[in-house]
Backbone bond lengths (Angstrom), bond angles and torsions (degrees), N, CA, C in turn:
res aa  C-N    CA-C-N  psi(-1)  N-CA   C-N-CA  omega(-1)  CA-C   N-CA-C  phi
1 M - - - 1.451 - - 1.523 108.26 -
2 I 1.333 116.53 137.20 1.457 122.22 179.62 1.518 108.78 -85.62
3 A 1.320 115.32 126.82 1.467 119.61 178.72 1.524 109.15 -78.01
4 M 1.319 116.10 139.61 1.460 121.17 176.88 1.520 108.37 -95.33
5 E 1.335 116.14 91.28 1.457 120.09 -178.62 1.525 111.06 -74.77
6 N 1.296 117.02 -34.60 1.453 121.69 -178.90 1.524 108.76 -82.23
7 T 1.332 116.74 140.76 1.462 119.52 -177.95 1.524 113.17 -75.22
8 W 1.324 118.70 -24.51 1.470 119.98 -175.41 1.514 113.51 -67.51
9 P 1.320 119.98 -42.04 1.468 117.64 175.58 1.528 111.48 -59.10
10 R 1.320 116.68 -41.17 1.458 120.51 179.63 1.528 111.04 -62.89
11 R 1.319 117.00 -42.02 1.467 120.26 179.71 1.521 111.74 -63.36
12 F 1.318 116.25 -42.77 1.473 119.00 178.09 1.526 110.69 -65.80
13 M 1.334 117.08 -37.12 1.469 119.61 178.72 1.528 111.08 -68.37
14 V 1.322 117.74 -39.71 1.469 120.44 176.83 1.529 109.60 -63.74
15 A 1.328 116.89 -42.07 1.467 120.22 176.70 1.524 110.19 -60.78
16 A 1.330 117.16 -39.29 1.465 120.71 178.78 1.528 110.62 -62.22
17 V 1.322 116.73 -41.54 1.468 120.03 179.02 1.528 110.17 -65.09
18 I 1.327 116.73 -43.12 1.469 120.18 178.04 1.523 110.57 -61.35
19 H 1.331 116.76 -43.85 1.465 119.95 176.92 1.527 110.61 -65.22
20 G 1.331 117.14 -34.50 1.465 120.12 175.96 1.524 111.87 -61.26
21 V 1.328 116.23 -39.24 1.467 120.52 175.46 1.531 109.25 -65.38
22 G 1.339 116.47 -40.14 1.468 120.43 176.40 1.513 112.02 -61.09
23 V 1.323 116.79 -41.37 1.471 121.25 177.35 1.530 109.91 -63.50
24 A 1.327 116.27 -42.45 1.462 119.86 179.05 1.534 110.79 -62.70
25 A 1.338 115.95 -41.63 1.470 119.70 179.03 1.526 110.50 -64.78
26 W 1.342 116.45 -44.63 1.467 120.55 178.86 1.529 109.75 -61.67
27 S 1.335 115.84 -42.10 1.465 119.79 178.24 1.523 110.84 -63.48
28 G 1.326 116.11 -35.81 1.456 120.51 179.28 1.515 113.40 -63.31
29 L 1.330 116.71 -24.67 1.466 119.68 177.96 1.528 111.88 -59.71
30 F 1.331 116.02 -28.41 1.468 120.10 179.94 1.527 111.61 -66.50
31 L 1.315 117.20 -23.34 1.460 121.36 -178.18 1.523 112.73 -81.86
32 L 1.332 117.18 -16.25 1.461 120.25 -174.71 1.522 113.19 -63.87
33 D 1.319 117.84 -33.32 1.466 120.10 176.71 1.527 110.81 -58.00
34 G 1.331 116.03 -36.60 1.458 120.85 -177.88 1.518 113.87 -69.74
35 I 1.330 117.63 -19.42 1.467 119.41 179.72 1.525 111.94 -109.73
36 G 1.313 115.73 16.98 1.457 119.73 172.36 1.516 116.55 95.49
37 I 1.337 118.00 6.59 1.468 120.77 175.33 1.526 107.00 -102.73
38 P 1.322 117.26 101.16 1.470 120.99 -169.58 1.535 114.15 -79.56
39 L 1.337 115.95 89.41 1.468 119.66 172.35 1.524 111.68 -90.15
40 N 1.325 116.66 -19.57 1.469 123.05 178.25 1.529 113.47 58.85
41 L 1.327 116.80 32.26 1.463 119.27 -175.98 1.527 112.87 -61.74
42 S 1.321 117.68 -41.63 1.470 118.77 -179.75 1.529 110.78 -64.56
43 R 1.319 117.23 -36.14 1.466 120.98 178.45 1.530 110.41 -71.14
44 I 1.324 117.13 -37.01 1.471 121.01 177.86 1.521 110.14 -63.19
45 I 1.326 115.82 -44.36 1.468 120.34 179.74 1.531 110.30 -66.41
46 A 1.324 116.40 -46.37 1.469 120.39 -178.46 1.524 111.90 -66.05
47 G 1.334 116.70 -26.83 1.459 120.65 -178.89 1.512 114.13 -71.33
48 G 1.330 117.26 -17.31 1.466 120.47 179.91 1.509 111.93 67.51
49 G 1.311 117.15 -150.98 1.465 121.39 179.79 1.512 111.43 57.53
50 A 1.323 116.03 -133.22 1.462 121.23 -178.90 1.526 111.76 -62.93
51 G 1.325 117.56 -27.60 1.457 121.15 177.27 1.516 112.98 -61.97
52 T 1.320 116.03 -20.46 1.462 120.22 177.18 1.524 110.82 -62.32
53 W 1.314 116.96 -31.32 1.475 120.00 177.10 1.518 110.20 -58.44
54 F 1.338 117.07 -37.41 1.466 120.81 177.66 1.523 110.10 -60.46
55 T 1.339 115.21 -47.79 1.460 120.91 -179.37 1.521 110.87 -61.74
56 V 1.317 116.93 -44.80 1.468 121.09 -179.60 1.532 110.03 -62.38
57 G 1.326 117.13 -45.51 1.462 120.27 178.78 1.515 111.78 -60.25
58 Y 1.324 116.93 -44.28 1.466 123.14 -179.45 1.528 110.76 -62.19
59 L 1.316 116.06 -51.19 1.469 119.89 -178.05 1.526 111.98 -66.45
60 L 1.335 116.59 -40.68 1.464 119.13 178.24 1.523 111.85 -65.67
61 Y 1.328 117.25 -33.94 1.463 119.38 177.52 1.524 110.16 -65.03
62 M 1.328 116.88 -40.30 1.468 119.56 176.35 1.521 110.67 -61.13
63 V 1.326 115.70 -46.07 1.464 120.38 -174.35 1.532 111.36 -73.96
64 T 1.326 117.52 -51.27 1.463 119.14 -175.12 1.523 112.54 -82.75
65 G 1.317 117.23 -35.99 1.452 119.84 -178.32 1.512 112.15 -72.59
66 F 1.308 116.49 -60.70 1.456 119.88 -176.42 1.527 112.46 -80.77
67 L 1.314 116.60 -60.09 1.471 119.84 -176.32 1.526 112.33 -68.13
68 G 1.339 116.73 -39.53 1.455 120.05 -179.24 1.520 112.86 -63.91
69 M 1.322 116.61 -45.58 1.468 119.79 178.90 1.521 111.17 -65.31
70 T 1.334 116.34 -37.56 1.466 120.04 176.60 1.527 110.30 -61.20
71 A 1.314 116.52 -48.41 1.469 120.73 -179.39 1.522 111.52 -61.77
72 Q 1.325 116.87 -40.42 1.467 119.40 179.86 1.526 110.95 -67.26
73 G 1.332 117.13 -36.10 1.460 120.09 175.36 1.521 111.37 -62.41
74 V 1.322 116.18 -42.11 1.470 120.79 177.97 1.530 109.97 -63.76
75 L 1.333 117.30 -42.34 1.470 120.10 179.31 1.526 111.55 -63.27
76 Y 1.322 117.32 -41.52 1.467 119.80 177.55 1.523 111.36 -65.58
77 Q 1.330 117.45 -38.38 1.456 120.50 177.02 1.518 110.19 -63.80
78 Y 1.322 116.90 -45.04 1.466 121.58 179.22 1.526 111.12 -60.97
79 A 1.323 116.68 -48.78 1.464 120.36 -177.84 1.524 110.83 -63.22
80 A 1.316 116.81 -45.39 1.462 120.25 -178.16 1.530 111.15 -65.75
81 S 1.324 116.89 -37.56 1.463 119.53 -178.85 1.528 111.81 -69.26
82 H 1.318 117.87 -23.17 1.455 121.30 178.17 1.519 112.43 -94.14
83 N 1.310 117.15 4.51 1.468 121.11 178.99 1.525 109.38 -135.07
84 E 1.334 115.14 42.62 1.463 122.46 177.83 1.523 112.73 52.86
85 G 1.323 117.38 36.60 1.448 122.18 173.68 1.510 116.04 84.63
86 G 1.312 117.46 -6.19 1.457 119.62 -178.06 1.508 112.77 -103.59
87 L 1.322 115.21 159.54 1.452 121.73 175.81 1.518 109.65 -111.90
88 H 1.292 115.51 161.76 1.462 120.41 175.54 1.520 110.11 -57.17
89 S 1.345 117.31 -46.60 1.461 120.88 -177.40 1.521 111.47 -151.40
90 D 1.328 115.77 120.97 1.466 119.82 173.71 1.527 110.65 -68.82
91 R 1.316 117.62 -30.83 1.466 120.29 178.69 1.524 111.36 -65.17
92 L 1.331 116.29 -42.37 1.470 118.92 176.86 1.522 111.00 -65.67
93 A 1.328 116.75 -35.78 1.461 119.84 176.72 1.529 109.97 -63.47
94 L 1.326 117.10 -40.54 1.463 121.19 177.98 1.526 111.12 -64.42
95 V 1.334 116.35 -44.23 1.469 120.43 177.60 1.529 109.51 -60.18
96 H 1.316 116.32 -46.23 1.461 121.57 179.94 1.528 110.01 -59.03
97 F 1.315 116.65 -50.69 1.455 122.10 -176.17 1.532 111.70 -63.07
98 A 1.300 116.50 -51.83 1.472 120.49 -175.16 1.527 111.51 -66.14
99 L 1.329 115.82 -50.51 1.465 118.74 -177.20 1.521 112.34 -67.22
100 M 1.321 117.19 -35.85 1.470 119.25 -179.77 1.522 110.92 -66.28
101 N 1.317 117.49 -41.02 1.462 119.77 178.80 1.521 111.52 -66.42
102 V 1.333 116.85 -41.61 1.468 120.36 176.56 1.528 110.17 -61.32
103 A 1.321 116.34 -44.58 1.466 121.12 -178.31 1.527 111.52 -64.73
104 V 1.313 116.60 -45.08 1.470 120.80 -178.01 1.522 110.45 -62.16
105 V 1.320 116.47 -51.28 1.463 119.63 -178.41 1.527 110.31 -66.29
106 G 1.316 116.71 -46.20 1.458 120.12 -177.75 1.516 113.04 -60.47
107 A 1.312 117.23 -52.78 1.465 120.49 -176.06 1.526 112.11 -66.52
108 T 1.319 116.89 -46.97 1.463 118.76 -174.01 1.526 112.35 -72.59
109 W 1.308 117.17 -41.04 1.467 119.17 -179.45 1.526 111.02 -70.36
110 L 1.329 117.51 -37.38 1.465 119.52 175.96 1.525 110.87 -64.76
111 L 1.327 116.81 -42.72 1.468 119.89 176.20 1.522 110.77 -60.01
112 G 1.319 116.05 -46.09 1.462 120.12 -179.62 1.514 112.21 -61.56
113 Y 1.323 117.03 -45.21 1.458 119.98 -178.56 1.536 110.74 -67.11
114 A 1.327 116.60 -44.19 1.470 119.32 178.21 1.523 110.55 -60.81
115 G 1.316 117.54 -40.05 1.461 121.04 177.30 1.513 112.19 -64.76
116 Y 1.330 116.08 -37.85 1.464 119.64 177.58 1.530 110.47 -65.22
117 V 1.331 116.28 -45.95 1.471 120.65 179.63 1.532 110.26 -61.71
118 G 1.337 115.79 -50.59 1.470 119.86 -179.05 1.511 112.61 -63.31
119 G 1.333 116.74 -41.59 1.460 120.55 178.89 1.518 112.35 -66.57
120 S 1.337 115.78 -38.25 1.470 119.56 177.95 1.528 111.27 -64.31
121 L 1.325 115.91 -41.89 1.467 119.48 177.71 1.529 110.86 -63.95
122 T 1.320 116.73 -39.76 1.456 120.56 178.84 1.528 110.64 -63.12
123 L 1.326 116.62 -44.02 1.469 120.04 178.81 1.523 112.16 -63.18
124 A 1.330 116.53 -30.06 1.463 121.02 -179.70 1.534 111.93 -86.69
125 D 1.329 116.83 12.54 1.472 122.75 -178.25 1.524 112.38 57.22
126 R 1.340 115.11 38.09 1.465 120.82 176.92 1.536 109.12 -117.47
127 V 1.326 114.48 45.84 1.463 121.98 -175.00 1.524 111.97 -57.77
128 S 1.311 117.18 -34.64 1.466 120.10 -178.12 1.537 112.25 -64.61
129 E 1.311 118.29 -16.36 1.464 122.23 -178.91 1.523 113.03 -95.13
130 V 1.326 117.47 -9.77 1.460 121.32 -172.64 1.524 112.08 -60.92
131 H 1.323 116.79 -51.64 1.462 119.67 -176.25 1.521 111.66 -56.34
132 E 1.310 115.66 -49.72 1.465 119.29 -178.58 1.528 111.74 -63.14
133 A 1.326 117.47 -32.12 1.463 121.22 -178.02 1.520 112.85 -73.67
134 I 1.338 117.54 -30.79 1.477 118.31 -173.94 1.524 114.61 -112.98
135 V 1.317 118.39 -9.87 1.456 119.68 -176.59 1.533 111.77 -62.11
136 G 1.304 117.38 -28.36 1.457 121.14 179.38 1.521 114.21 -68.06
137 Y 1.321 117.43 -11.77 1.464 121.41 179.40 1.532 112.31 -89.39
138 V 1.309 117.52 -15.45 1.465 120.85 -174.07 1.525 111.50 -62.31
139 N 1.306 118.22 -52.69 1.464 120.19 -178.44 1.523 113.38 -65.49
140 P 1.339 119.90 -43.55 1.462 118.28 176.09 1.532 113.03 -60.21
141 V 1.324 117.24 -38.34 1.464 119.60 176.52 1.529 109.50 -63.86
142 G 1.330 116.62 -42.80 1.464 120.44 178.23 1.520 112.14 -61.14
143 V 1.323 117.41 -40.23 1.473 121.13 177.64 1.526 109.60 -64.12
144 C 1.325 116.83 -42.77 1.464 120.06 178.01 1.530 111.40 -61.68
145 I 1.307 116.39 -39.06 1.462 119.77 177.86 1.525 110.38 -65.48
146 L 1.320 117.24 -41.88 1.464 120.83 176.39 1.524 111.09 -60.90
147 V 1.316 116.91 -42.66 1.466 120.91 176.87 1.527 109.65 -60.42
148 G 1.321 117.16 -40.48 1.462 121.32 177.50 1.513 112.88 -63.78
149 V 1.318 116.80 -38.08 1.468 120.72 177.33 1.526 110.16 -64.81
150 V 1.329 117.03 -44.77 1.469 120.87 177.47 1.529 109.84 -60.01
151 A 1.332 116.45 -43.81 1.463 120.71 179.21 1.527 111.07 -61.71
152 A 1.325 116.22 -45.23 1.466 120.32 -179.28 1.529 111.19 -63.34
153 L 1.326 116.90 -40.72 1.467 120.06 178.58 1.528 111.04 -65.84
154 A 1.330 117.31 -41.49 1.468 120.54 177.60 1.523 110.44 -61.82
155 G 1.330 116.23 -43.94 1.458 120.10 179.16 1.513 112.71 -66.69
156 A 1.321 117.14 -43.61 1.471 120.51 179.72 1.521 110.79 -62.52
157 Y 1.330 116.63 -43.93 1.468 120.36 178.44 1.531 109.89 -60.98
158 N 1.309 116.68 -46.59 1.459 121.11 -179.09 1.527 111.40 -61.23
159 L 1.315 116.87 -46.01 1.458 120.91 -179.73 1.526 111.66 -65.83
160 L 1.332 116.81 -43.87 1.474 119.40 179.39 1.525 111.70 -64.63
161 M 1.315 116.42 -42.93 1.470 119.30 178.61 1.527 110.81 -64.73
162 T 1.306 117.31 -35.78 1.471 120.72 176.93 1.523 109.76 -64.71
163 L 1.324 116.90 -45.99 1.461 120.01 -178.79 1.518 112.25 -69.22
164 W 1.319 118.07 -35.91 1.468 120.44 -179.80 1.519 112.18 -74.14
165 N 1.325 118.19 -18.90 1.461 121.02 179.38 1.521 112.71 -87.27
166 V 1.321 116.90 6.52 1.458 120.83 177.67 1.522 108.48 -69.21
167 E 1.308 115.80 130.52 1.478 118.78 -178.98 1.505 111.55 -106.80
């Protein structure tokens, strides 16, 4: 077993586990219809349209939250192990970690909620209300995506500088 001497790989892995629990909880929402709590998630997804936002948020949370954090933890472990355990910058690692988690949760959960709202309105034959109900989520999702891009660039720069400083 490879020891994680650097704290950043461990932090990204812990975040991945937390996001994995979040994915499990989100997945569990699909079971509520079966026990009499009518969220209609399968109908919202099958209905398409605004409900697609729910699907996109759900799938992106699985990919970026759980798998993405896992991959970033592995990359930090790899980079640190090839540079005697150190990174180019702990501050950049902190920026990467904090902003990426905010971006992942913010963008995916907002997409999911907007998709749920829009899909629910569509199922209730209130299609004319969908746009007004979800348009307010577009800019916050865009800001979260921008935050994620900044986080990814900070992390990529930090990892590349760490790897290039190997002697």
